[in-house]
TIMI-2910 file (N, C-alpha, C, CB; in pm, 1 decimal, decimal comma, always signed):
<rs>
+----------+----------+----------+----------+----------+----------+----------+----------+----------+----------+----------+----------+------+
!      n_x !      n_y !      n_z !     ca_x !     ca_y !     ca_z !      c_x !      c_y !      c_z !     cb_x !     cb_y !     cb_z ! resn !
+----------+----------+----------+----------+----------+----------+----------+----------+----------+----------+----------+----------+------+
!    +83,9 !   -116,7 !     +0,0 !     +0,0 !     +0,0 !     +0,0 !    +89,0 !   +123,7 !     +0,0 !    -95,8 !     -0,6 !   +121,0 !  Unk !
!    +58,5 !   +217,8 !    -87,2 !   +132,2 !   +343,5 !    -91,7 !    +52,7 !   +450,1 !    -18,6 !   +160,6 !   +386,5 !   -237,7 !  Unk !
!   +121,6 !   +528,1 !    +62,6 !    +60,5 !   +634,6 !   +140,4 !   +123,4 !   +766,2 !    +95,8 !    +79,2 !   +611,4 !   +294,7 !  Unk !
!    +41,4 !   +862,9 !    +56,4 !    +91,8 !   +994,3 !    +15,1 !   +118,7 !  +1081,0 !   +137,3 !     -8,5 !  +1064,4 !    -79,4 !  Unk !
!   +231,4 !  +1151,5 !   +134,0 !   +264,1 !  +1242,0 !   +243,1 !   +338,5 !  +1362,6 !   +188,4 !   +347,9 !  +1170,4 !   +350,8 !  Unk !
!   +340,3 !  +1466,8 !   +266,5 !   +410,8 !  +1589,9 !   +233,6 !   +509,9 !  +1616,4 !   +346,0 !   +311,5 !  +1710,7 !   +214,3 !  Unk !
!   +631,5 !  +1658,9 !   +311,3 !   +730,6 !  +1687,1 !   +415,8 !   +822,6 !  +1800,1 !   +373,5 !   +813,0 !  +1561,5 !   +447,7 !  Unk !
!   +889,9 !  +1856,8 !   +471,1 !   +986,9 !  +1962,9 !   +447,6 !  +1086,4 !  +1964,8 !   +563,3 !   +916,4 !  +2101,2 !   +432,2 !  Unk !
!  +1200,1 !  +2029,6 !   +537,0 !  +1303,6 !  +2040,2 !   +639,8 !  +1301,1 !  +2180,2 !   +699,0 !  +1443,8 !  +2007,8 !   +581,8 !  Unk !
!  +1303,0 !  +2187,2 !   +829,9 !  +1306,4 !  +2314,0 !   +902,2 !  +1450,3 !  +2363,3 !   +914,1 !  +1242,5 !  +2298,9 !  +1042,1 !  Unk !
!  +1467,8 !  +2486,6 !   +954,8 !  +1602,9 !  +2544,6 !   +966,0 !  +1688,3 !  +2475,3 !  +1071,0 !  +1593,4 !  +2692,0 !   +999,0 !  Unk !
!  +1624,4 !  +2408,7 !  +1168,8 !  +1700,6 !  +2336,3 !  +1271,0 !  +1738,0 !  +2194,4 !  +1227,2 !  +1620,7 !  +2330,2 !  +1399,9 !  Unk !
!  +1702,0 !  +2159,0 !  +1103,4 !  +1737,3 !  +2028,1 !  +1050,3 !  +1629,8 !  +1921,6 !  +1066,3 !  +1860,7 !  +1981,4 !  +1115,3 !  Unk !
!  +1530,1 !  +1947,0 !  +1150,4 !  +1421,4 !  +1850,1 !  +1169,9 !  +1333,6 !  +1845,3 !  +1045,3 !  +1336,2 !  +1886,5 !  +1294,9 !  Unk !
!  +1277,8 !  +1728,4 !  +1019,2 !  +1182,9 !  +1712,8 !   +910,0 !  +1042,4 !  +1712,8 !   +968,3 !  +1210,2 !  +1582,3 !   +829,3 !  Unk !
!   +954,4 !  +1789,0 !   +909,4 !   +813,8 !  +1791,0 !   +946,0 !   +734,5 !  +1734,7 !   +830,0 !   +766,2 !  +1934,5 !   +982,4 !  Unk !
!   +622,0 !  +1671,4 !   +861,8 !   +540,3 !  +1617,3 !   +755,4 !   +403,3 !  +1577,5 !   +803,9 !   +607,8 !  +1500,0 !   +693,0 !  Unk !
!   +317,9 !  +1548,1 !   +706,7 !   +183,6 !  +1501,8 !   +737,0 !   +136,0 !  +1407,9 !   +627,3 !    +86,8 !  +1620,6 !   +752,8 !  Unk !
!    +41,9 !  +1324,4 !   +662,5 !    -23,4 !  +1237,3 !   +565,8 !   -119,5 !  +1323,1 !   +485,1 !    -97,8 !  +1117,8 !   +635,9 !  Unk !
!   -117,8 !  +1311,8 !   +353,9 !   -205,3 !  +1395,0 !   +272,3 !   -352,7 !  +1370,7 !   +304,6 !   -179,4 !  +1368,9 !   +124,5 !  Unk !
!   -385,9 !  +1252,7 !   +351,1 !   -522,8 !  +1220,8 !   +389,2 !   -562,3 !  +1291,0 !   +519,5 !   -539,5 !  +1069,4 !   +403,8 !  Unk !
!   -466,1 !  +1326,5 !   +600,8 !   -490,4 !  +1389,6 !   +730,8 !   -400,1 !  +1512,9 !   +745,3 !   -464,9 !  +1288,2 !   +847,6 !  Unk !
!   -421,0 !  +1616,1 !   +664,3 !   -325,6 !  +1727,9 !   +658,5 !   -317,8 !  +1813,7 !   +784,2 !   -360,4 !  +1815,2 !   +544,7 !  Unk !
!   -411,7 !  +1801,1 !   +874,4 !   -409,0 !  +1883,8 !   +994,7 !   -321,4 !  +1825,4 !  +1105,7 !   -549,3 !  +1902,7 !  +1046,1 !  Unk !
!   -268,5 !  +1705,6 !  +1085,0 !   -194,7 !  +1636,2 !  +1190,2 !    -51,1 !  +1612,8 !  +1146,3 !   -262,5 !  +1502,6 !  +1225,6 !  Unk !
!    +36,4 !  +1700,2 !  +1191,1 !   +177,1 !  +1694,2 !  +1155,2 !   +253,4 !  +1607,7 !  +1254,4 !   +237,3 !  +1834,8 !  +1149,2 !  Unk !
!   +366,2 !  +1555,5 !  +1207,4 !   +460,8 !  +1487,6 !  +1294,7 !   +600,4 !  +1528,7 !  +1250,0 !   +442,4 !  +1331,3 !  +1290,5 !  Unk !
!   +700,5 !  +1482,3 !  +1321,2 !   +837,4 !  +1521,2 !  +1288,6 !   +930,5 !  +1401,6 !  +1297,4 !   +885,6 !  +1632,8 !  +1381,9 !  Unk !
!  +1050,0 !  +1419,6 !  +1243,7 !  +1152,3 !  +1316,8 !  +1252,0 !  +1289,5 !  +1378,3 !  +1240,2 !  +1132,2 !  +1211,4 !  +1144,4 !  Unk !
!  +1387,6 !  +1308,6 !  +1293,5 !  +1525,1 !  +1357,5 !  +1284,8 !  +1584,6 !  +1334,1 !  +1147,6 !  +1611,3 !  +1291,0 !  +1389,7 !  Unk !
!  +1530,3 !  +1234,4 !  +1074,3 !  +1569,3 !  +1206,3 !   +936,7 !  +1446,7 !  +1148,1 !   +865,8 !  +1692,8 !  +1107,2 !   +930,1 !  Unk !
!  +1459,4 !  +1122,0 !   +737,1 !  +1343,8 !  +1076,8 !   +659,1 !  +1290,7 !   +941,9 !   +708,7 !  +1381,2 !  +1066,6 !   +511,1 !  Unk !
!  +1378,9 !   +853,7 !   +747,2 !  +1336,1 !   +722,8 !   +798,7 !  +1253,7 !   +739,2 !   +927,3 !  +1459,5 !   +632,2 !   +825,5 !  Unk !
!  +1298,8 !   +824,4 !  +1016,4 !  +1228,2 !   +851,0 !  +1140,8 !  +1091,7 !   +916,1 !  +1112,8 !  +1313,4 !   +941,4 !  +1232,1 !  Unk !
!  +1088,7 !  +1011,5 !  +1021,4 !   +963,6 !  +1078,0 !   +985,4 !   +864,1 !   +977,0 !   +928,5 !   +989,6 !  +1190,9 !   +883,4 !  Unk !
!   +907,9 !   +892,5 !   +837,8 !   +818,2 !   +793,8 !   +777,5 !   +766,0 !   +697,2 !   +882,9 !   +889,9 !   +716,5 !   +665,9 !  Unk !
!   +848,4 !   +658,0 !   +977,2 !   +803,6 !   +570,8 !  +1086,1 !   +693,3 !   +639,3 !  +1168,1 !   +922,9 !   +532,8 !  +1177,5 !  Unk !
!   +712,4 !   +767,3 !  +1197,6 !   +611,1 !   +841,9 !  +1272,5 !   +483,5 !   +860,8 !  +1191,1 !   +666,1 !   +977,7 !  +1314,8 !  Unk !
!   +497,5 !   +883,7 !  +1061,2 !   +380,2 !   +895,5 !   +974,4 !   +304,1 !   +763,0 !   +967,0 !   +422,2 !   +940,3 !   +833,2 !  Unk !
!   +377,2 !   +652,8 !   +963,2 !   +313,4 !   +520,7 !   +960,8 !   +234,6 !   +496,2 !  +1089,6 !   +419,3 !   +409,9 !   +941,5 !  Unk !
!   +290,4 !   +538,8 !  +1203,4 !   +218,3 !   +527,3 !  +1330,1 !    +88,3 !   +607,3 !  +1326,8 !   +306,5 !   +574,8 !  +1446,3 !  Unk !
!    +94,9 !   +730,4 !  +1274,3 !    -25,8 !   +812,0 !  +1261,8 !   -128,9 !   +742,5 !  +1174,6 !     +8,0 !   +949,8 !  +1203,9 !  Unk !
!    -84,4 !   +689,1 !  +1062,1 !   -176,6 !   +622,6 !   +970,5 !   -245,1 !   +504,3 !  +1037,6 !   -102,7 !   +576,2 !   +845,0 !  Unk !
!   -168,8 !   +423,0 !  +1106,9 !   -228,4 !   +308,8 !  +1177,3 !   -331,1 !   +355,8 !  +1280,2 !   -119,0 !   +224,9 !  +1246,4 !  Unk !
!   -296,1 !   +455,8 !  +1356,9 !   -387,4 !   +507,0 !  +1459,6 !   -514,8 !   +562,7 !  +1397,0 !   -318,3 !   +615,5 !  +1543,4 !  Unk !
!   -500,6 !   +646,4 !  +1295,4 !   -616,7 !   +713,7 !  +1237,2 !   -706,1 !   +619,8 !  +1157,6 !   -571,3 !   +826,2 !  +1148,6 !  Unk !
!   -652,5 !   +511,6 !  +1105,1 !   -734,9 !   +422,0 !  +1023,6 !   -787,6 !   +301,6 !  +1101,2 !   -655,4 !   +373,8 !   +905,0 !  Unk !
!   -729,7 !   +271,1 !  +1215,6 !   -774,2 !   +154,7 !  +1291,9 !   -863,1 !   +190,8 !  +1409,9 !   -655,4 !    +77,9 !  +1341,2 !  Unk !
!   -867,2 !   +319,2 !  +1445,9 !   -945,2 !   +360,6 !  +1561,7 !  -1045,6 !   +467,3 !  +1519,4 !   -852,9 !   +413,3 !  +1674,7 !  Unk !
!  -1157,9 !   +472,1 !  +1587,7 !  -1255,7 !   +577,4 !  +1567,0 !  -1221,6 !   +691,9 !  +1662,2 !  -1402,0 !   +525,2 !  +1590,0 !  Unk !
!  -1161,9 !   +795,9 !  +1609,5 !  -1119,4 !   +908,9 !  +1690,6 !  -1207,3 !  +1028,4 !  +1654,9 !   -967,8 !   +941,1 !  +1668,5 !  Unk !
!  -1284,2 !  +1078,7 !  +1749,3 !  -1369,5 !  +1194,5 !  +1720,5 !  -1287,1 !  +1314,4 !  +1673,8 !  -1451,0 !  +1232,5 !  +1844,6 !  Unk !
!  -1339,5 !  +1385,7 !  +1576,5 !  -1276,4 !  +1508,8 !  +1531,5 !  -1169,6 !  +1492,0 !  +1425,2 !  -1217,6 !  +1576,8 !  +1646,1 !  Unk !
!  -1134,7 !  +1370,0 !  +1389,0 !  -1034,7 !  +1348,9 !  +1284,5 !  -1102,8 !  +1369,5 !  +1149,2 !   -970,2 !  +1205,5 !  +1294,6 !  Unk !
!  -1056,3 !  +1469,5 !  +1075,6 !  -1112,0 !  +1496,7 !   +943,4 !  -1043,7 !  +1406,6 !   +841,9 !  -1095,1 !  +1646,4 !   +904,8 !  Unk !
!  -1119,6 !  +1361,6 !   +744,2 !  -1066,2 !  +1272,7 !   +641,2 !  -1083,8 !  +1334,9 !   +504,5 !  -1134,5 !  +1135,6 !   +646,5 !  Unk !
!   -999,1 !  +1296,7 !   +412,1 !  -1010,4 !  +1337,0 !   +272,8 !  -1061,8 !  +1216,7 !   +195,9 !   -873,3 !  +1388,1 !   +215,3 !  Unk !
!  -1159,3 !  +1237,8 !   +110,2 !  -1215,9 !  +1127,9 !    +31,2 !  -1251,5 !  +1180,0 !   -107,4 !  -1341,5 !  +1066,5 !   +101,3 !  Unk !
!  -1282,2 !  +1088,7 !   -195,9 !  -1323,6 !  +1124,3 !   -332,1 !  -1447,0 !  +1045,0 !   -368,6 !  -1209,8 !  +1098,3 !   -434,5 !  Unk !
!  -1526,2 !  +1100,3 !   -457,7 !  -1635,5 !  +1025,1 !   -517,2 !  -1646,6 !  +1066,2 !   -662,3 !  -1769,3 !  +1048,8 !   -441,4 !  Unk !
!  -1706,2 !   +982,2 !   -741,7 !  -1721,5 !  +1009,4 !   -884,0 !  -1864,9 !  +1049,5 !   -910,6 !  -1681,8 !   +886,6 !   -969,5 !  Unk !
!  -1881,4 !  +1168,7 !   -969,4 !  -2012,4 !  +1217,7 !  -1005,1 !  -2043,0 !  +1175,8 !  -1147,5 !  -2020,8 !  +1370,6 !   -989,1 !  Unk !
!  -2149,2 !  +1102,0 !  -1164,7 !  -2185,8 !  +1053,4 !  -1299,3 !  -2315,3 !  +1113,5 !  -1345,7 !  -2196,8 !   +901,6 !  -1301,1 !  Unk !
+----------+----------+----------+----------+----------+----------+----------+----------+----------+----------+----------+----------+------+
</rs>
């Protein structure tokens, strides 16, 4: 399964990022591997649990 994410490097060297499906919930990492591990944890939490207030991105096809 491929998961889309957005990330950038801050001036202090830390990487910040978020899952594109959950753009309001950022995480950080000391390097790209650490960031991806933290993003994977977020994905597991947000998709396996019913958490009130978590906004989701979805698509539908209008025919």
